[in-house]
Structures are given as C-alpha cells and as structure tokens.
GUDO-485015 format. One record per residue: residue number from 1; residue in one letter; chain; x, y, z of N, C-alpha, C in turn. Coordinates in nm, 2 decimals, padded with zeros to 4 digits, always signed. Example, Ala and Ser with C-alpha at 12.3 -4.5 7.8 and 13.67 -1.06 7.14 Angstrom:
2
+-------+-------+------+--------+--------+--------+--------+--------+--------+--------+--------+--------+
: vexke : rotor : nuvo :   n_xx :   n_yy :   n_zz :  ca_xx :  ca_yy :  ca_zz :   c_xx :   c_yy :   c_zz :
+-------+-------+------+--------+--------+--------+--------+--------+--------+--------+--------+--------+
:     1 :     a :    A : +01.32 : -00.57 : +00.78 : +01.23 : -00.45 : +00.78 : +01.32 : -00.33 : +00.78 :
:     2 :     s :    A : +01.28 : -00.22 : +00.71 : +01.37 : -00.11 : +00.71 : +01.29 : +00.00 : +00.79 :
+-------+-------+------+--------+--------+--------+--------+--------+--------+--------+--------+--------+
REM end
This chain:
94
+-------+-------+------+--------+--------+--------+--------+--------+--------+--------+--------+--------+
: vexke : rotor : nuvo :   n_xx :   n_yy :   n_zz :  ca_xx :  ca_yy :  ca_zz :   c_xx :   c_yy :   c_zz :
+-------+-------+------+--------+--------+--------+--------+--------+--------+--------+--------+--------+
:     1 :     x :    A : -07.69 : -06.76 : -11.45 : -07.57 : -06.84 : -11.40 : -07.64 : -06.91 : -11.27 :
:     2 :     x :    A : -07.61 : -07.05 : -11.26 : -07.66 : -07.12 : -11.15 : -07.60 : -07.08 : -11.02 :
:     3 :     x :    A : -07.67 : -07.09 : -10.91 : -07.62 : -07.06 : -10.78 : -07.60 : -07.18 : -10.69 :
:     4 :     x :    A : -07.49 : -07.18 : -10.62 : -07.46 : -07.29 : -10.54 : -07.44 : -07.23 : -10.39 :
:     5 :     x :    A : -07.51 : -07.28 : -10.30 : -07.50 : -07.24 : -10.16 : -07.39 : -07.31 : -10.10 :
:     6 :     x :    A : -07.28 : -07.24 : -10.05 : -07.17 : -07.30 : -09.99 : -07.18 : -07.31 : -09.84 :
:     7 :     x :    A : -07.27 : -07.23 : -09.78 : -07.29 : -07.23 : -09.64 : -07.42 : -07.15 : -09.61 :
:     8 :     x :    A : -07.50 : -07.20 : -09.52 : -07.62 : -07.13 : -09.47 : -07.65 : -07.16 : -09.33 :
:     9 :     x :    A : -07.68 : -07.05 : -09.25 : -07.72 : -07.07 : -09.11 : -07.83 : -06.97 : -09.09 :
:    10 :     x :    A : -07.93 : -07.01 : -09.01 : -08.04 : -06.92 : -08.98 : -08.08 : -06.96 : -08.84 :
:    11 :     x :    A : -08.08 : -06.86 : -08.75 : -08.13 : -06.88 : -08.61 : -08.17 : -06.75 : -08.55 :
:    12 :     x :    A : -08.25 : -06.76 : -08.45 : -08.29 : -06.64 : -08.38 : -08.18 : -06.60 : -08.29 :
:    13 :     x :    A : -08.14 : -06.47 : -08.28 : -08.04 : -06.42 : -08.20 : -08.08 : -06.28 : -08.15 :
:    14 :     x :    A : -08.02 : -06.24 : -08.04 : -08.05 : -06.11 : -07.99 : -07.97 : -06.01 : -08.08 :
:    15 :     x :    A : -08.02 : -05.88 : -08.07 : -07.95 : -05.77 : -08.14 : -07.80 : -05.77 : -08.11 :
:    16 :     x :    A : -07.77 : -05.78 : -07.98 : -07.64 : -05.78 : -07.93 : -07.55 : -05.89 : -07.99 :
:    17 :     x :    A : -07.61 : -06.01 : -08.00 : -07.53 : -06.12 : -08.06 : -07.51 : -06.10 : -08.20 :
:    18 :     x :    A : -07.60 : -06.05 : -08.27 : -07.59 : -06.02 : -08.42 : -07.49 : -05.91 : -08.44 :
:    19 :     x :    A : -07.49 : -05.82 : -08.35 : -07.39 : -05.70 : -08.36 : -07.25 : -05.76 : -08.35 :
:    20 :     x :    A : -07.23 : -05.86 : -08.26 : -07.10 : -05.92 : -08.24 : -07.05 : -05.99 : -08.37 :
:    21 :     x :    A : -07.14 : -06.06 : -08.43 : -07.11 : -06.13 : -08.56 : -07.06 : -06.02 : -08.66 :
:    22 :     x :    A : -07.15 : -05.92 : -08.67 : -07.11 : -05.81 : -08.78 : -06.98 : -05.74 : -08.74 :
:    23 :     x :    A : -06.95 : -05.72 : -08.62 : -06.82 : -05.66 : -08.57 : -06.71 : -05.75 : -08.62 :
:    24 :     x :    A : -06.73 : -05.88 : -08.59 : -06.62 : -05.98 : -08.64 : -06.60 : -05.98 : -08.79 :
:    25 :     x :    A : -06.70 : -05.96 : -08.87 : -06.69 : -05.95 : -09.02 : -06.62 : -05.82 : -09.05 :
:    26 :     x :    A : -06.67 : -05.72 : -08.98 : -06.61 : -05.58 : -09.01 : -06.46 : -05.58 : -08.98 :
:    27 :     x :    A : -06.42 : -05.65 : -08.87 : -06.28 : -05.65 : -08.84 : -06.20 : -05.73 : -08.93 :
:    28 :     x :    A : -06.25 : -05.84 : -08.98 : -06.18 : -05.92 : -09.08 : -06.17 : -05.85 : -09.22 :
:    29 :     x :    A : -06.27 : -05.77 : -09.26 : -06.26 : -05.69 : -09.38 : -06.17 : -05.59 : -09.36 :
:    30 :     x :    A : -06.16 : -05.52 : -09.25 : -06.07 : -05.41 : -09.24 : -05.92 : -05.45 : -09.23 :
:    31 :     x :    A : -05.90 : -05.57 : -09.17 : -05.77 : -05.61 : -09.16 : -05.72 : -05.70 : -09.28 :
:    32 :     x :    A : -05.81 : -05.73 : -09.36 : -05.77 : -05.81 : -09.49 : -05.76 : -05.96 : -09.46 :
:    33 :     x :    A : -05.82 : -06.00 : -09.34 : -05.82 : -06.15 : -09.30 : -05.92 : -06.22 : -09.38 :
:    34 :     x :    A : -05.91 : -06.36 : -09.39 : -06.01 : -06.44 : -09.43 : -06.12 : -06.46 : -09.33 :
:    35 :     x :    A : -06.23 : -06.51 : -09.36 : -06.34 : -06.53 : -09.27 : -06.39 : -06.68 : -09.28 :
:    36 :     x :    A : -06.40 : -06.74 : -09.17 : -06.45 : -06.88 : -09.17 : -06.58 : -06.88 : -09.10 :
:    37 :     x :    A : -06.68 : -06.92 : -09.18 : -06.82 : -06.94 : -09.13 : -06.84 : -07.08 : -09.09 :
:    38 :     x :    A : -06.89 : -07.11 : -08.97 : -06.90 : -07.25 : -08.93 : -07.02 : -07.26 : -08.84 :
:    39 :     x :    A : -07.09 : -07.37 : -08.85 : -07.21 : -07.41 : -08.77 : -07.22 : -07.55 : -08.77 :
:    40 :     x :    A : -07.19 : -07.62 : -08.66 : -07.19 : -07.76 : -08.64 : -07.08 : -07.82 : -08.73 :
:    41 :     x :    A : -07.12 : -07.91 : -08.82 : -07.01 : -07.98 : -08.90 : -06.99 : -07.90 : -09.02 :
:    42 :     x :    A : -07.06 : -07.80 : -09.06 : -07.05 : -07.72 : -09.18 : -06.96 : -07.60 : -09.16 :
:    43 :     x :    A : -06.87 : -07.58 : -09.25 : -06.79 : -07.46 : -09.25 : -06.73 : -07.43 : -09.39 :
:    44 :     x :    A : -06.70 : -07.30 : -09.41 : -06.65 : -07.25 : -09.54 : -06.56 : -07.13 : -09.50 :
:    45 :     x :    A : -06.44 : -07.12 : -09.56 : -06.35 : -07.01 : -09.54 : -06.35 : -06.92 : -09.67 :
:    46 :     x :    A : -06.37 : -06.79 : -09.66 : -06.38 : -06.71 : -09.77 : -06.27 : -06.60 : -09.75 :
:    47 :     x :    A : -06.21 : -06.56 : -09.86 : -06.10 : -06.45 : -09.86 : -06.15 : -06.34 : -09.95 :
:    48 :     x :    A : -06.23 : -06.24 : -09.89 : -06.27 : -06.14 : -09.97 : -06.15 : -06.05 : -10.02 :
:    49 :     x :    A : -06.16 : -06.00 : -10.14 : -06.05 : -05.91 : -10.20 : -06.07 : -05.77 : -10.14 :
:    50 :     x :    A : -05.98 : -05.68 : -10.18 : -05.98 : -05.54 : -10.13 : -06.11 : -05.47 : -10.16 :
:    51 :     x :    A : -06.15 : -05.49 : -10.29 : -06.28 : -05.42 : -10.33 : -06.38 : -05.53 : -10.36 :
:    52 :     x :    A : -06.50 : -05.49 : -10.30 : -06.62 : -05.58 : -10.31 : -06.74 : -05.50 : -10.35 :
:    53 :     x :    A : -06.84 : -05.57 : -10.40 : -06.97 : -05.50 : -10.42 : -07.04 : -05.53 : -10.29 :
:    54 :     x :    A : -07.11 : -05.42 : -10.23 : -07.17 : -05.43 : -10.10 : -07.32 : -05.39 : -10.14 :
:    55 :     x :    A : -07.41 : -05.50 : -10.13 : -07.55 : -05.48 : -10.15 : -07.63 : -05.47 : -10.02 :
:    56 :     x :    A : -07.71 : -05.37 : -10.01 : -07.80 : -05.35 : -09.89 : -07.94 : -05.36 : -09.94 :
:    57 :     x :    A : -08.03 : -05.44 : -09.88 : -08.17 : -05.46 : -09.93 : -08.26 : -05.46 : -09.81 :
:    58 :     x :    A : -08.36 : -05.37 : -09.81 : -08.46 : -05.37 : -09.71 : -08.59 : -05.42 : -09.78 :
:    59 :     x :    A : -08.66 : -05.52 : -09.72 : -08.78 : -05.58 : -09.79 : -08.89 : -05.60 : -09.69 :
:    60 :     x :    A : -09.01 : -05.61 : -09.74 : -09.12 : -05.64 : -09.66 : -09.20 : -05.75 : -09.75 :
:    61 :     x :    A : -09.23 : -05.86 : -09.68 : -09.29 : -05.97 : -09.75 : -09.43 : -05.99 : -09.68 :
:    62 :     x :    A : -09.53 : -06.01 : -09.76 : -09.66 : -06.03 : -09.71 : -09.77 : -05.96 : -09.78 :
:    63 :     x :    A : -09.89 : -05.96 : -09.73 : -10.01 : -05.90 : -09.79 : -09.99 : -05.74 : -09.77 :
:    64 :     x :    A : -10.04 : -05.67 : -09.87 : -10.03 : -05.52 : -09.86 : -10.12 : -05.46 : -09.76 :
:    65 :     x :    A : -10.22 : -05.54 : -09.71 : -10.32 : -05.48 : -09.62 : -10.31 : -05.54 : -09.48 :
:    66 :     x :    A : -10.20 : -05.61 : -09.46 : -10.18 : -05.68 : -09.32 : -10.04 : -05.68 : -09.29 :
:    67 :     x :    A : -10.00 : -05.70 : -09.16 : -09.86 : -05.72 : -09.12 : -09.79 : -05.82 : -09.20 :
:    68 :     x :    A : -09.66 : -05.80 : -09.22 : -09.58 : -05.90 : -09.30 : -09.45 : -05.92 : -09.22 :
:    69 :     x :    A : -09.36 : -05.96 : -09.29 : -09.22 : -05.98 : -09.24 : -09.12 : -05.88 : -09.30 :
:    70 :     x :    A : -09.05 : -05.81 : -09.21 : -08.96 : -05.72 : -09.26 : -08.81 : -05.78 : -09.25 :
:    71 :     x :    A : -08.73 : -05.73 : -09.34 : -08.59 : -05.78 : -09.33 : -08.49 : -05.68 : -09.39 :
:    72 :     x :    A : -08.37 : -05.69 : -09.34 : -08.26 : -05.61 : -09.40 : -08.16 : -05.71 : -09.44 :
:    73 :     x :    A : -08.11 : -05.71 : -09.56 : -08.01 : -05.80 : -09.60 : -07.88 : -05.72 : -09.64 :
:    74 :     x :    A : -07.77 : -05.78 : -09.59 : -07.63 : -05.73 : -09.63 : -07.56 : -05.84 : -09.71 :
:    75 :     x :    A : -07.51 : -05.80 : -09.82 : -07.44 : -05.90 : -09.90 : -07.31 : -05.84 : -09.96 :
:    76 :     x :    A : -07.20 : -05.93 : -09.95 : -07.08 : -05.89 : -10.01 : -07.06 : -05.97 : -10.13 :
:    77 :     x :    A : -07.02 : -05.92 : -10.24 : -07.01 : -06.00 : -10.37 : -06.87 : -05.97 : -10.43 :
:    78 :     x :    A : -06.81 : -06.06 : -10.49 : -06.69 : -06.05 : -10.57 : -06.68 : -06.16 : -10.67 :
:    79 :     x :    A : -06.61 : -06.13 : -10.78 : -06.59 : -06.23 : -10.88 : -06.48 : -06.32 : -10.84 :
:    80 :     x :    A : -06.50 : -06.45 : -10.85 : -06.40 : -06.55 : -10.81 : -06.27 : -06.53 : -10.90 :
:    81 :     x :    A : -06.29 : -06.50 : -11.03 : -06.18 : -06.50 : -11.11 : -06.09 : -06.37 : -11.09 :
:    82 :     x :    A : -06.15 : -06.26 : -11.08 : -06.06 : -06.13 : -11.08 : -06.06 : -06.08 : -10.93 :
:    83 :     x :    A : -06.15 : -06.12 : -10.85 : -06.15 : -06.07 : -10.71 : -06.20 : -05.93 : -10.71 :
:    84 :     x :    A : -06.26 : -05.88 : -10.81 : -06.30 : -05.74 : -10.82 : -06.45 : -05.73 : -10.80 :
:    85 :     x :    A : -06.50 : -05.65 : -10.70 : -06.64 : -05.64 : -10.68 : -06.71 : -05.53 : -10.75 :
:    86 :     x :    A : -06.63 : -05.42 : -10.78 : -06.69 : -05.30 : -10.84 : -06.80 : -05.23 : -10.76 :
:    87 :     x :    A : -06.90 : -05.18 : -10.82 : -07.01 : -05.13 : -10.74 : -07.01 : -04.98 : -10.72 :
:    88 :     x :    A : -07.12 : -04.92 : -10.67 : -07.13 : -04.78 : -10.64 : -07.11 : -04.76 : -10.49 :
:    89 :     x :    A : -07.05 : -04.64 : -10.46 : -07.01 : -04.62 : -10.32 : -07.10 : -04.50 : -10.26 :
:    90 :     x :    A : -07.22 : -04.48 : -10.31 : -07.30 : -04.38 : -10.25 : -07.39 : -04.41 : -10.14 :
:    91 :     x :    A : -07.38 : -04.53 : -10.09 : -07.46 : -04.58 : -09.97 : -07.42 : -04.50 : -09.84 :
:    92 :     x :    A : -07.54 : -04.48 : -09.77 : -07.52 : -04.42 : -09.63 : -07.61 : -04.50 : -09.54 :
:    93 :     x :    A : -07.56 : -04.53 : -09.42 : -07.63 : -04.60 : -09.33 : -07.61 : -04.52 : -09.19 :
:    94 :     x :    A : -07.72 : -04.49 : -09.13 : -07.72 : -04.41 : -09.01 : -07.80 : -04.47 : -08.90 :
+-------+-------+------+--------+--------+--------+--------+--------+--------+--------+--------+--------+
REM end
C-alpha cells in the first residue's frame, strides 16, 4: 500500500520541550479530542478513535563496530475506514 506523508516536522528540542509535546498528545488522547499538528504554513488535524495500534520501536543505525545514531519511535495507527487500531496491549514502559 503506498504511503502519503500528510505532515512532517523534525527539529532539535530539549527533553523538557519534547515532554510538553508528548503530554499534549496524551491529554488529547485521554480526553478524546482531535489533534492538530502545525509548523509554519503546514498543518493537519487528526481524530484518533478510541482504540489504536501503538507501536514503539528502538533502533540503532550505523556501523556495528562504531558509534551510530539511536532513536525511539512512537507511532499511533488506525484504519481510516473503521477507526479500529487493534494490536497487542502487553507493552510496558518504565
């Protein structure tokens, strides 16, 4: 299935600034509100359903014998047609 990027933003932020963004997303999810992502002239409003697929991925990119780049990715997915995300709920983050 082809992928279409509706919105993308990438910038260096402090841990505290990123935590603020994540709290805003968490508050919107908990209250059932829509989320509007905006940067400059670009924006998109998304309305996540009650049940989503939550994907967490930790990656290391680079050579195996030298320092690389580490990342943690959090992704929310749902089907546009049914609004159902499905997924497994055994994740723990501490």
